[in-house]
All heavy atoms as an XYZ file, in Angstrom:
943
protein
N     161.718     24.434     71.719
C     161.119     24.649     70.427
C     160.962     26.151     70.162
O     161.227     26.607     69.059
C     159.767     23.941     70.376
C     159.117     24.018     69.063
S     159.755     22.737     68.006
C     158.408     22.549     66.920
N     160.556     26.910     71.168
C     160.370     28.347     71.002
C     161.690     29.017     70.625
O     161.709     29.920     69.789
C     159.811     28.968     72.296
O     158.622     28.272     72.640
C     159.515     30.434     72.096
N     162.789     28.574     71.198
C     164.096     29.157     70.890
C     164.465     28.926     69.430
O     165.091     29.777     68.798
C     165.164     28.571     71.806
N     164.078     27.783     68.883
C     164.390     27.490     67.484
C     163.700     28.482     66.554
O     164.243     28.857     65.527
C     163.975     26.068     67.132
N     162.494     28.898     66.898
C     161.750     29.820     66.057
C     162.083     31.284     66.355
O     161.676     32.164     65.620
C     160.254     29.594     66.198
C     159.810     28.310     65.553
C     159.423     27.239     66.332
C     159.805     28.175     64.172
C     159.025     26.050     65.739
C     159.409     26.997     63.578
C     159.018     25.921     64.365
N     162.824     31.524     67.415
C     163.167     32.892     67.783
C     164.199     33.484     66.823
O     164.249     34.688     66.638
C     163.689     32.939     69.212
N     165.012     32.635     66.219
C     166.020     33.110     65.281
C     165.505     32.970     63.855
O     164.752     32.059     63.531
C     167.303     32.305     65.427
C     168.003     32.545     66.733
C     169.307     31.771     66.794
O     169.460     30.754     66.150
N     170.248     32.265     67.575
N     165.953     33.889     63.016
C     165.618     33.836     61.608
C     166.396     32.675     60.985
O     167.606     32.590     61.118
C     166.014     35.165     60.973
C     165.544     35.329     59.582
C     165.853     36.733     59.078
O     166.612     37.465     59.718
O     165.334     37.062     58.027
N     165.695     31.765     60.317
C     166.362     30.599     59.772
C     167.271     30.966     58.605
O     168.397     30.532     58.542
C     165.330     29.553     59.348
C     164.475     29.005     60.491
C     163.486     27.978     59.965
C     165.339     28.384     61.566
N     166.765     31.733     57.671
C     167.575     32.235     56.563
C     167.499     33.749     56.599
O     166.439     34.316     56.367
C     167.052     31.727     55.219
C     167.370     30.293     54.853
C     166.697     29.919     53.537
C     168.857     30.054     54.767
N     168.601     34.389     56.865
C     168.557     35.857     56.943
C     168.267     36.471     55.575
O     168.594     35.901     54.533
C     169.952     36.234     57.433
C     170.809     35.069     57.084
C     169.931     33.857     57.110
N     167.646     37.626     55.602
C     167.396     38.370     54.373
C     168.720     38.701     53.702
O     169.735     38.899     54.362
C     166.676     39.692     54.675
C     165.202     39.516     54.957
O     164.609     38.538     54.472
O     164.640     40.378     55.660
N     168.683     38.787     52.393
C     169.834     39.245     51.619
C     169.598     40.723     51.336
O     168.664     41.088     50.631
C     169.979     38.450     50.328
C     170.373     37.015     50.573
C     171.714     36.967     51.287
C     172.238     35.574     51.424
N     173.591     35.535     51.960
N     170.428     41.562     51.930
C     170.206     43.005     51.909
C     171.348     43.687     51.179
O     172.511     43.336     51.351
C     170.102     43.548     53.352
C     169.883     45.046     53.350
C     168.996     42.835     54.103
N     170.988     44.681     50.402
C     171.964     45.499     49.693
C     171.640     46.957     49.981
O     170.477     47.342     49.999
C     171.859     45.221     48.190
C     172.909     45.911     47.365
S     172.682     45.614     45.598
C     172.935     43.867     45.502
N     172.655     47.746     50.199
C     172.445     49.167     50.453
C     172.727     49.536     51.891
O     173.070     48.699     52.725
N     172.561     50.815     52.163
C     172.827     51.343     53.497
C     171.734     50.925     54.482
O     170.554     51.013     54.164
C     172.908     52.872     53.450
C     174.035     53.406     52.594
C     175.397     53.032     53.135
O     175.568     52.983     54.368
O     176.304     52.799     52.315
N     172.114     50.491     55.679
C     171.116     50.083     56.661
C     170.182     51.223     57.074
O     169.035     50.985     57.444
C     171.924     49.601     57.858
C     173.352     49.725     57.510
C     173.475     50.323     56.153
N     170.666     52.454     56.995
C     169.839     53.592     57.413
C     169.265     54.370     56.221
O     168.881     55.534     56.362
C     170.646     54.524     58.312
C     171.893     55.066     57.630
O     172.277     54.545     56.558
O     172.495     56.012     58.173
N     169.181     53.728     55.059
C     168.598     54.392     53.881
C     167.159     54.795     54.195
O     166.455     54.092     54.932
C     168.636     53.468     52.678
N     166.698     55.915     53.653
C     165.354     56.397     53.982
C     164.221     55.541     53.413
O     163.100     55.611     53.900
C     165.318     57.800     53.377
C     166.376     57.818     52.349
C     167.425     56.849     52.791
N     164.510     54.707     52.428
C     163.485     53.879     51.796
C     163.967     52.431     51.776
O     165.138     52.167     51.509
C     163.200     54.351     50.347
C     162.237     53.406     49.638
C     162.658     55.766     50.343
N     163.060     51.514     52.060
C     163.363     50.101     51.954
C     162.445     49.480     50.909
O     161.230     49.679     50.947
C     163.167     49.390     53.298
C     163.474     47.905     53.229
C     163.347     47.231     54.579
O     162.206     46.969     55.005
O     164.401     46.980     55.198
N     163.038     48.755     49.980
C     162.276     48.024     48.967
C     162.489     46.548     49.230
O     163.631     46.088     49.354
C     162.744     48.372     47.541
C     162.465     49.832     47.237
C     162.067     47.460     46.521
C     163.018     50.304     45.906
N     161.400     45.809     49.304
C     161.470     44.364     49.493
C     160.928     43.712     48.229
O     159.788     43.957     47.842
C     160.673     43.901     50.722
C     161.213     44.578     51.982
C     160.727     42.382     50.842
C     160.400     44.312     53.226
N     161.774     42.902     47.601
C     161.361     42.161     46.415
C     161.175     40.703     46.804
O     162.042     40.097     47.424
C     162.433     42.247     45.323
C     162.080     41.405     44.118
C     163.219     41.207     43.136
O     164.382     41.479     43.479
O     162.927     40.772     42.014
N     160.040     40.137     46.433
C     159.802     38.708     46.559
C     159.971     38.140     45.162
O     159.261     38.544     44.241
C     158.395     38.428     47.094
C     158.239     38.802     48.544
C     157.956     40.115     48.915
C     158.400     37.856     49.536
C     157.826     40.463     50.254
C     158.280     38.202     50.884
C     157.985     39.509     51.229
O     157.867     39.849     52.545
N     160.928     37.225     44.995
C     161.257     36.761     43.648
C     161.384     35.243     43.605
O     161.734     34.600     44.591
C     162.562     37.393     43.187
N     161.127     34.723     42.416
C     161.346     33.313     42.127
C     162.293     33.220     40.944
O     162.131     33.945     39.955
C     160.025     32.611     41.796
O     160.264     31.246     41.489
N     163.276     32.344     41.018
C     164.279     32.209     39.961
C     163.698     31.771     38.621
O     164.299     32.015     37.592
C     165.343     31.183     40.367
C     166.387     31.712     41.258
S     167.405     32.877     40.363
C     168.038     33.788     41.719
N     162.554     31.135     38.630
C     161.965     30.657     37.379
C     160.842     31.556     36.870
O     160.217     31.248     35.864
C     161.439     29.218     37.539
O     160.527     29.182     38.647
C     162.575     28.230     37.765
N     160.608     32.661     37.532
C     159.549     33.588     37.134
C     160.065     34.507     36.023
O     161.023     35.247     36.240
C     159.104     34.407     38.342
S     158.026     35.787     37.926
N     159.424     34.500     34.841
C     159.894     35.376     33.765
C     159.720     36.863     34.088
O     160.494     37.697     33.620
C     159.052     34.957     32.556
C     157.883     34.244     33.117
C     158.304     33.669     34.428
N     158.734     37.210     34.888
C     158.532     38.604     35.273
C     159.665     39.079     36.182
O     160.137     40.213     36.065
C     157.177     38.793     35.951
C     156.036     38.338     35.116
N     155.628     39.006     33.978
C     155.231     37.259     35.227
C     154.608     38.369     33.430
N     154.348     37.299     34.175
N     160.099     38.205     37.072
C     161.229     38.548     37.949
C     162.504     38.730     37.122
O     163.281     39.654     37.367
C     161.429     37.458     38.998
S     160.045     37.277     40.148
N     162.720     37.848     36.149
C     163.896     37.969     35.284
C     163.833     39.266     34.484
O     164.853     39.951     34.324
C     163.991     36.768     34.351
N     162.649     39.626     34.022
C     162.490     40.868     33.277
C     162.795     42.074     34.168
O     163.474     43.010     33.748
C     161.082     40.973     32.702
C     160.908     42.199     31.836
O     161.614     42.324     30.817
O     160.073     43.062     32.200
N     162.314     42.053     35.407
C     162.610     43.124     36.356
C     164.122     43.268     36.534
O     164.660     44.373     36.514
C     161.937     42.859     37.703
C     162.387     43.779     38.802
C     161.863     45.053     38.918
C     163.349     43.377     39.713
C     162.286     45.917     39.928
C     163.783     44.230     40.722
C     163.247     45.495     40.828
N     164.805     42.143     36.696
C     166.246     42.191     36.925
C     167.013     42.633     35.687
O     168.112     43.165     35.808
C     166.763     40.853     37.459
C     166.614     40.756     38.936
N     167.615     41.079     39.814
C     165.546     40.438     39.703
C     167.185     40.955     41.051
N     165.932     40.564     41.011
N     166.430     42.447     34.513
C     167.095     42.877     33.278
C     166.808     44.330     32.937
O     167.674     45.030     32.420
C     166.660     41.986     32.121
N     165.610     44.803     33.251
C     165.201     46.124     32.763
C     165.117     47.211     33.828
O     165.394     48.367     33.539
C     163.836     46.033     32.053
O     162.850     45.554     32.978
C     163.907     45.096     30.847
N     164.735     46.874     35.041
C     164.523     47.874     36.088
C     165.648     47.869     37.123
O     166.146     48.932     37.514
C     163.161     47.642     36.792
C     162.972     48.610     37.944
C     162.021     47.741     35.795
N     166.043     46.705     37.556
C     167.001     46.566     38.649
C     168.332     47.292     38.416
O     168.834     47.950     39.342
C     167.223     45.087     38.970
C     168.244     44.846     40.033
C     167.956     45.109     41.370
C     169.514     44.377     39.712
C     168.911     44.903     42.354
C     170.461     44.166     40.688
C     170.153     44.432     42.006
O     171.100     44.234     42.957
N     168.948     47.216     37.219
C     170.242     47.905     37.053
C     170.178     49.408     37.353
O     171.053     49.936     38.044
C     170.608     47.639     35.581
C     169.900     46.366     35.259
C     168.601     46.436     36.013
N     169.155     50.086     36.870
C     169.021     51.523     37.145
C     168.669     51.763     38.612
O     169.176     52.706     39.229
C     167.958     52.137     36.241
N     167.824     50.927     39.176
C     167.476     51.034     40.593
C     168.730     50.910     41.457
O     168.948     51.704     42.381
C     166.464     49.942     40.975
C     166.098     49.832     42.439
C     165.293     51.038     42.896
C     165.324     48.539     42.695
N     169.561     49.933     41.130
C     170.794     49.737     41.892
C     171.723     50.939     41.749
O     172.222     51.462     42.745
C     171.509     48.466     41.434
C     172.766     48.170     42.244
C     173.385     46.865     41.825
C     174.615     46.504     42.599
N     175.547     47.553     42.892
N     171.943     51.372     40.529
C     172.888     52.463     40.286
C     172.422     53.786     40.877
O     173.193     54.498     41.524
C     173.100     52.629     38.779
C     174.106     53.700     38.434
C     174.311     53.843     36.939
O     174.134     52.851     36.207
O     174.645     54.959     36.509
N     171.155     54.108     40.678
C     170.659     55.428     41.068
C     170.187     55.524     42.517
O     170.188     56.620     43.092
C     169.519     55.845     40.147
C     169.950     56.031     38.703
C     168.793     56.328     37.777
O     167.806     56.960     38.219
O     168.869     55.910     36.601
N     169.784     54.427     43.093
C     169.193     54.492     44.432
C     169.930     53.648     45.471
O     170.236     54.150     46.550
C     167.716     54.093     44.375
C     166.911     55.067     43.558
C     166.650     54.833     42.211
C     166.440     56.241     44.121
C     165.936     55.746     41.454
C     165.722     57.163     43.386
C     165.473     56.910     42.041
O     164.778     57.815     41.296
N     170.194     52.376     45.167
C     170.844     51.510     46.152
C     172.286     51.958     46.370
O     172.711     52.184     47.509
C     170.777     50.034     45.719
C     169.316     49.588     45.590
C     171.524     49.156     46.716
C     169.126     48.249     44.898
N     173.040     52.096     45.276
C     174.450     52.484     45.383
C     174.637     53.898     45.939
O     175.683     54.209     46.493
C     175.146     52.372     44.025
C     175.276     50.933     43.544
O     175.070     50.003     44.361
O     175.578     50.734     42.350
N     173.628     54.739     45.789
C     173.701     56.125     46.281
C     173.223     56.265     47.731
O     173.176     57.365     48.266
C     172.881     57.049     45.374
C     173.425     57.156     43.963
C     174.801     57.795     43.908
O     175.045     58.752     44.666
O     175.634     57.321     43.110
N     172.829     55.145     48.350
C     172.413     55.181     49.749
C     170.989     55.652     49.977
O     170.593     55.911     51.107
N     170.209     55.742     48.921
C     168.829     56.213     49.037
C     167.853     55.080     49.329
O     166.754     55.322     49.820
C     168.399     56.909     47.745
C     169.233     58.121     47.396
C     168.851     58.658     46.037
C     169.770     59.794     45.613
N     169.515     60.198     44.229
N     168.249     53.842     48.997
C     167.362     52.690     49.145
C     168.119     51.531     49.763
O     169.267     51.262     49.403
C     166.774     52.261     47.777
C     166.147     50.877     47.842
C     165.756     53.278     47.293
N     167.467     50.876     50.673
C     167.925     49.598     51.224
C     167.092     48.548     50.512
O     165.858     48.568     50.565
C     167.672     49.565     52.730
C     168.079     48.286     53.408
C     167.817     48.421     54.918
N     168.333     47.295     55.631
C     167.583     46.249     56.020
N     166.298     46.221     55.781
N     168.136     45.253     56.669
N     167.744     47.641     49.786
C     167.055     46.655     48.950
C     167.144     45.287     49.600
O     168.226     44.814     49.937
C     167.694     46.617     47.563
C     167.022     45.690     46.601
C     165.868     46.079     45.948
C     167.541     44.436     46.345
C     165.246     45.228     45.049
C     166.929     43.577     45.459
C     165.781     43.978     44.803
N     165.988     44.643     49.774
C     165.921     43.325     50.386
C     165.346     42.358     49.358
O     164.269     42.590     48.813
C     165.018     43.327     51.643
C     164.934     41.944     52.259
C     165.508     44.355     52.652
N     166.087     41.293     49.081
C     165.584     40.238     48.202
C     165.122     39.086     49.075
O     165.906     38.518     49.833
C     166.674     39.761     47.238
C     166.294     38.574     46.354
C     165.097     38.912     45.467
C     167.467     38.141     45.509
N     163.849     38.790     48.976
C     163.302     37.641     49.711
C     162.980     36.549     48.702
O     162.247     36.759     47.746
C     162.046     38.033     50.490
C     162.388     38.983     51.608
C     161.528     38.818     52.822
N     162.001     39.693     53.866
C     161.243     40.562     54.504
N     159.953     40.661     54.217
N     161.754     41.325     55.443
N     163.571     35.418     48.934
C     163.405     34.292     48.028
C     162.003     33.709     48.188
O     161.575     33.386     49.289
C     164.476     33.246     48.323
C     165.868     33.790     48.087
C     166.871     33.376     49.136
O     166.459     32.928     50.214
O     168.074     33.532     48.872
N     161.306     33.604     47.066
C     159.949     33.084     47.046
C     159.843     32.074     45.895
O     159.205     32.338     44.877
C     158.950     34.232     46.864
C     157.520     33.855     47.120
C     157.049     33.741     48.413
C     156.654     33.616     46.068
C     155.731     33.398     48.654
C     155.332     33.267     46.297
C     154.870     33.158     47.599
N     160.551     30.944     46.025
C     160.581     29.988     44.922
C     159.197     29.401     44.648
O     158.513     28.958     45.561
C     161.563     28.925     45.387
C     161.629     29.058     46.866
C     161.291     30.482     47.197
N     158.831     29.416     43.388
C     157.522     28.906     42.979
C     157.552     27.422     42.630
O     156.492     26.826     42.406
C     157.003     29.707     41.790
C     156.765     31.188     42.069
C     156.387     31.920     40.790
C     155.695     31.372     43.133
N     158.743     26.849     42.578
C     158.879     25.429     42.226
C     160.244     24.939     42.719
O     161.084     25.751     43.117
C     158.733     25.240     40.706
C     159.664     26.128     39.927
O     160.893     25.951     40.051
O     159.180     27.006     39.197
N     160.473     23.625     42.692
C     161.753     23.095     43.184
C     162.967     23.609     42.405
O     164.039     23.786     42.981
C     161.598     21.579     43.017
C     160.128     21.343     43.059
C     159.504     22.551     42.404
N     162.815     23.860     41.124
C     163.933     24.360     40.334
C     164.338     25.766     40.776
O     165.522     26.080     40.892
C     163.563     24.347     38.846
C     164.693     24.514     37.853
C     165.790     23.475     38.070
C     164.146     24.422     36.443
N     163.353     26.597     41.059
C     163.635     27.942     41.578
C     164.312     27.850     42.944
O     165.238     28.614     43.247
C     162.356     28.762     41.669
N     163.875     26.910     43.769
C     164.508     26.710     45.072
C     165.960     26.295     44.898
O     166.842     26.775     45.624
C     163.744     25.661     45.879
N     166.231     25.436     43.913
C     167.614     25.006     43.649
C     168.474     26.200     43.239
O     169.621     26.318     43.669
C     167.636     23.933     42.575
N     167.932     27.077     42.420
C     168.675     28.270     42.010
C     169.041     29.141     43.203
O     170.184     29.597     43.330
N     168.078     29.355     44.082
C     168.373     30.160     45.272
C     169.345     29.452     46.213
O     170.177     30.096     46.852
C     167.087     30.532     46.012
C     166.384     31.717     45.432
C     165.052     31.633     45.049
C     167.038     32.929     45.272
C     164.391     32.725     44.517
C     166.385     34.032     44.746
C     165.060     33.927     44.357
N     169.248     28.121     46.292
C     170.208     27.391     47.128
C     171.620     27.576     46.607
O     172.556     27.764     47.392
C     169.847     25.910     47.183
C     168.694     25.610     48.111
S     168.487     23.840     48.349
C     167.083     23.543     47.304
N     171.780     27.529     45.277
C     173.112     27.762     44.707
C     173.604     29.160     45.041
O     174.772     29.349     45.403
C     173.077     27.565     43.195
C     173.066     26.121     42.722
C     172.824     26.064     41.220
C     174.367     25.425     43.091
N     172.738     30.149     44.911
C     173.132     31.524     45.223
C     173.550     31.635     46.691
O     174.523     32.314     47.017
C     171.996     32.492     44.907
N     172.841     30.961     47.573
C     173.183     31.007     49.003
C     174.479     30.273     49.300
O     175.148     30.565     50.278
C     172.042     30.425     49.828
C     170.844     31.345     49.869
C     170.412     31.543     51.281
N     169.306     32.487     51.339
C     169.223     33.398     52.276
N     170.147     33.493     53.200
N     168.206     34.227     52.306
N     174.841     29.306     48.446
C     176.088     28.565     48.651
C     177.299     29.307     48.099
O     178.438     28.945     48.398
C     175.995     27.187     48.004
S     174.894     26.067     48.888
N     177.060     30.308     47.287
C     178.164     31.131     46.773
C     178.759     31.915     47.941
O     178.104     32.108     48.971
C     177.644     32.081     45.693
N     179.996     32.370     47.795
C     180.551     33.236     48.855
C     179.606     34.411     49.114
O     178.932     34.897     48.200
C     181.880     33.708     48.251
C     182.243     32.636     47.278
C     180.944     32.139     46.716
N     179.559     34.837     50.352
C     178.611     35.879     50.788
C     178.589     37.091     49.853
O     177.530     37.585     49.488
C     178.946     36.320     52.216
C     177.973     37.308     52.808
C     176.605     36.724     53.124
O     176.498     35.504     53.362
O     175.621     37.486     53.121
N     179.765     37.522     49.441
C     179.821     38.716     48.592
C     179.488     38.423     47.125
O     179.469     39.322     46.295
C     181.188     39.395     48.702
C     182.318     38.533     48.169
O     182.179     37.300     48.115
O     183.355     39.108     47.808
N     179.219     37.171     46.807
C     178.882     36.790     45.434
C     177.415     36.404     45.264
O     176.991     36.025     44.170
C     179.765     35.621     44.984
C     181.222     35.993     44.869
C     181.438     37.085     43.840
O     180.989     36.971     42.708
N     182.106     38.153     44.232
N     176.629     36.511     46.332
C     175.212     36.116     46.273
C     174.482     36.841     45.149
O     173.857     36.216     44.289
C     174.527     36.393     47.619
C     173.037     36.164     47.571
C     172.508     34.886     47.696
C     172.156     37.226     47.382
C     171.139     34.669     47.632
C     170.784     37.013     47.318
C     170.283     35.738     47.445
O     168.933     35.526     47.380
N     174.550     38.162     45.145
C     173.801     38.922     44.139
C     174.358     38.699     42.734
O     173.606     38.732     41.762
C     173.763     40.414     44.487
C     172.635     40.740     45.449
C     172.893     40.936     46.801
C     171.330     40.841     45.007
C     171.861     41.229     47.687
C     170.297     41.132     45.886
C     170.571     41.324     47.219
O     169.544     41.602     48.089
N     175.650     38.443     42.608
C     176.210     38.124     41.293
C     175.630     36.813     40.768
O     175.330     36.689     39.578
C     177.737     38.045     41.352
C     178.368     39.392     41.567
O     177.789     40.420     41.260
N     179.562     39.386     42.111
N     175.475     35.844     41.651
C     174.894     34.562     41.247
C     173.431     34.740     40.882
O     172.949     34.181     39.890
C     175.068     33.534     42.379
C     174.705     32.133     41.987
S     175.879     31.481     40.784
C     175.149     29.903     40.459
N     172.703     35.506     41.662
C     171.296     35.789     41.352
C     171.194     36.465     39.989
O     170.360     36.077     39.155
C     170.651     36.652     42.461
C     169.303     37.211     42.016
C     170.492     35.843     43.743
N     172.054     37.444     39.751
C     172.051     38.137     38.458
C     172.308     37.162     37.316
O     171.612     37.188     36.293
C     173.104     39.246     38.428
C     172.773     40.415     39.333
O     171.603     40.539     39.762
O     173.685     41.211     39.622
N     173.301     36.286     37.473
C     173.630     35.308     36.441
C     172.437     34.393     36.163
O     172.092     34.139     35.006
C     174.851     34.482     36.854
C     175.221     33.320     35.931
C     175.697     33.847     34.572
C     176.294     32.453     36.575
N     171.804     33.917     37.219
C     170.674     32.995     37.038
C     169.495     33.681     36.362
O     168.832     33.080     35.509
C     170.271     32.381     38.384
C     171.326     31.439     38.984
C     170.918     31.023     40.385
C     171.534     30.223     38.102
N     169.227     34.921     36.717
C     168.145     35.637     36.036
C     168.512     35.936     34.579
O     167.688     35.790     33.684
C     167.780     36.928     36.764
C     166.816     36.729     37.897
C     167.063     37.285     39.142
C     165.633     36.016     37.726
C     166.173     37.123     40.189
C     164.737     35.834     38.768
C     165.006     36.389     40.003
N     169.760     36.343     34.342
C     170.184     36.647     32.971
C     170.097     35.423     32.061
O     169.765     35.545     30.884
C     171.631     37.163     32.966
C     171.796     38.546     33.521
C     173.258     38.903     33.771
O     174.162     38.145     33.333
O     173.493     39.937     34.422
N     170.403     34.267     32.602
C     170.431     33.033     31.813
C     169.184     32.166     32.018
O     169.167     31.008     31.619
C     171.676     32.224     32.189
C     172.977     32.934     31.922
C     173.193     33.165     30.437
O     172.936     32.292     29.626
N     173.640     34.362     30.099
N     168.146     32.733     32.608
C     166.964     31.951     32.970
C     166.394     31.137     31.808
O     166.057     29.971     31.967
C     165.877     32.872     33.525
C     164.635     32.140     34.001
C     163.510     33.094     34.309
O     162.905     33.640     33.404
N     163.271     33.317     35.592
N     166.271     31.727     30.643
C     165.698     31.007     29.496
C     166.536     29.791     29.111
O     166.005     28.800     28.632
C     165.558     31.930     28.294
C     164.491     32.971     28.467
C     164.381     33.830     27.208
N     163.529     34.971     27.434
C     162.246     35.009     27.099
N     161.690     33.981     26.514
N     161.547     36.093     27.341
N     167.863     29.871     29.329
C     168.732     28.765     28.946
C     168.689     27.602     29.939
O     168.916     26.466     29.546
C     170.186     29.250     28.794
C     170.447     30.023     27.522
C     169.773     31.390     27.489
O     169.755     32.104     28.482
N     169.223     31.742     26.347
N     168.422     27.866     31.193
C     168.413     26.761     32.151
C     167.017     26.380     32.617
O     166.682     25.204     32.675
C     169.343     27.032     33.341
C     168.951     28.161     34.241
C     169.307     29.455     34.121
C     168.117     28.089     35.411
N     168.748     30.203     35.129
C     168.016     29.381     35.935
C     167.446     27.055     36.061
C     167.273     29.677     37.083
C     166.708     27.341     37.205
C     166.630     28.633     37.693
N     166.193     27.342     32.943
C     164.895     27.033     33.550
C     163.914     26.408     32.564
O     163.014     25.669     32.969
C     164.288     28.293     34.160
N     164.085     26.686     31.296
C     163.131     26.191     30.297
C     163.770     25.215     29.320
O     163.242     24.967     28.252
C     162.506     27.381     29.556
C     161.822     28.320     30.512
C     162.376     29.560     30.806
C     160.659     27.949     31.167
C     161.766     30.414     31.724
C     160.052     28.792     32.086
C     160.615     30.022     32.350
O     160.012     30.861     33.255
N     164.907     24.644     29.699
C     165.583     23.681     28.839
C     164.988     22.287     29.061
O     164.227     22.052     29.999
C     167.085     23.678     29.126
O     167.350     23.047     30.359
N     165.375     21.363     28.192
C     164.906     19.970     28.319
C     165.469     19.313     29.573
O     164.840     18.434     30.144
C     165.318     19.168     27.076
C     164.617     19.591     25.815
C     163.141     19.201     25.803
O     162.614     18.602     26.742
N     162.450     19.554     24.743
N     166.657     19.746     29.974
C     167.322     19.188     31.155
C     167.775     20.352     32.047
O     168.954     20.706     32.074
C     168.508     18.325     30.724
C     169.165     17.605     31.889
O     168.702     17.747     33.044
O     170.161     16.904     31.646
N     166.838     20.959     32.780
C     167.182     22.153     33.549
C     168.197     21.918     34.662
O     168.975     22.813     34.975
C     165.843     22.631     34.104
C     164.951     21.453     34.051
C     165.430     20.598     32.926
N     168.214     20.740     35.234
C     169.165     20.479     36.318
C     170.595     20.510     35.785
O     171.482     21.126     36.383
C     168.841     19.146     37.026
C     169.918     18.787     38.044
C     167.475     19.214     37.704
N     170.825     19.862     34.647
C     172.157     19.879     34.047
C     172.529     21.290     33.613
O     173.664     21.733     33.814
C     172.224     18.908     32.855
O     171.955     17.587     33.327
C     173.589     18.943     32.191
N     171.583     22.014     33.024
C     171.848     23.393     32.604
C     172.180     24.272     33.808
O     173.087     25.104     33.748
C     170.643     23.939     31.846
N     171.475     24.080     34.916
C     171.748     24.838     36.139
C     173.133     24.479     36.685
O     173.890     25.358     37.097
C     170.658     24.555     37.171
C     170.644     25.386     38.435
C     170.509     26.868     38.118
C     169.492     24.948     39.327
N     173.468     23.203     36.661
C     174.787     22.762     37.112
C     175.886     23.380     36.253
O     176.913     23.820     36.772
C     174.883     21.242     37.092
C     176.231     20.653     37.477
C     176.647     21.053     38.890
C     176.215     19.140     37.337
N     175.673     23.451     34.952
C     176.689     24.040     34.064
C     176.884     25.527     34.374
O     178.022     26.016     34.347
C     176.302     23.839     32.605
C     176.486     22.396     32.181
O     177.278     21.657     32.765
N     175.741     21.970     31.181
N     175.810     26.243     34.671
C     175.950     27.644     35.081
C     176.692     27.760     36.398
O     177.545     28.636     36.571
C     174.579     28.300     35.222
C     173.958     28.888     33.981
C     172.577     29.432     34.293
C     174.829     29.979     33.405
N     176.377     26.879     37.320
C     177.043     26.901     38.630
C     178.538     26.635     38.466
O     179.357     27.265     39.149
C     176.409     25.876     39.553
N     178.892     25.750     37.569
C     180.326     25.469     37.323
C     181.029     26.710     36.806
O     182.177     26.974     37.168
C     180.477     24.309     36.347
C     180.168     22.962     36.967
C     180.321     21.859     35.936
C     180.002     20.513     36.534
N     180.126     19.429     35.520
N     180.362     27.500     35.955
C     180.951     28.739     35.464
C     181.221     29.713     36.611
O     182.115     30.544     36.531
C     180.034     29.404     34.447
C     179.917     28.676     33.137
C     178.926     29.340     32.212
O     178.591     30.514     32.366
N     178.434     28.580     31.250
N     180.432     29.587     37.676
C     180.603     30.470     38.836
C     181.570     29.883     39.858
O     181.734     30.433     40.943
C     179.246     30.710     39.488
N     182.203     28.741     39.526
C     183.207     28.182     40.409
C     182.760     27.003     41.244
O     183.553     26.463     42.028
N     181.536     26.557     41.086
C     181.062     25.393     41.824
C     181.583     24.108     41.183
O     181.913     24.097     40.004
C     179.528     25.348     41.828
C     178.865     26.355     42.706
C     178.659     27.654     42.261
C     178.431     26.010     43.975
C     178.034     28.585     43.061
C     177.798     26.958     44.796
C     177.614     28.238     44.328
N     181.619     23.059     41.959
C     181.892     21.728     41.423
C     180.640     20.900     41.631
O     179.728     21.293     42.369
C     183.057     21.062     42.156
O     182.699     20.886     43.535
C     184.337     21.871     42.047
N     180.613     19.756     40.954
C     179.422     18.912     41.100
C     179.306     18.392     42.513
O     178.266     18.280     43.063
C     179.451     17.749     40.114
C     178.142     17.016     40.075
C     177.979     16.222     38.795
O     178.724     16.424     37.859
N     177.034     15.347     38.748
């Protein structure tokens, strides 16, 4: 049992240089409007000016607040490794269309299909 807990079950999703002088850890939920706002207004400049320049190591820790948010992160984790952040970006950009729709599961599935998933 101890060996099972010795390994990280889901590894962090990290972007940037491993030896960057600053590490930022974001705890996010796919259905949180504040998280979506951060990804729309702050994250692009943060990525361009700090992460891409090697000044910041960015860690996204999934903190789903509900089952729908967990489903969104599961889809992102099922995307090819190099497409994780693209899927996260898509889900945050389209959050109002899927997370707050009358049928969020179908709306989420339709977004996933656009990213190459099948049912």
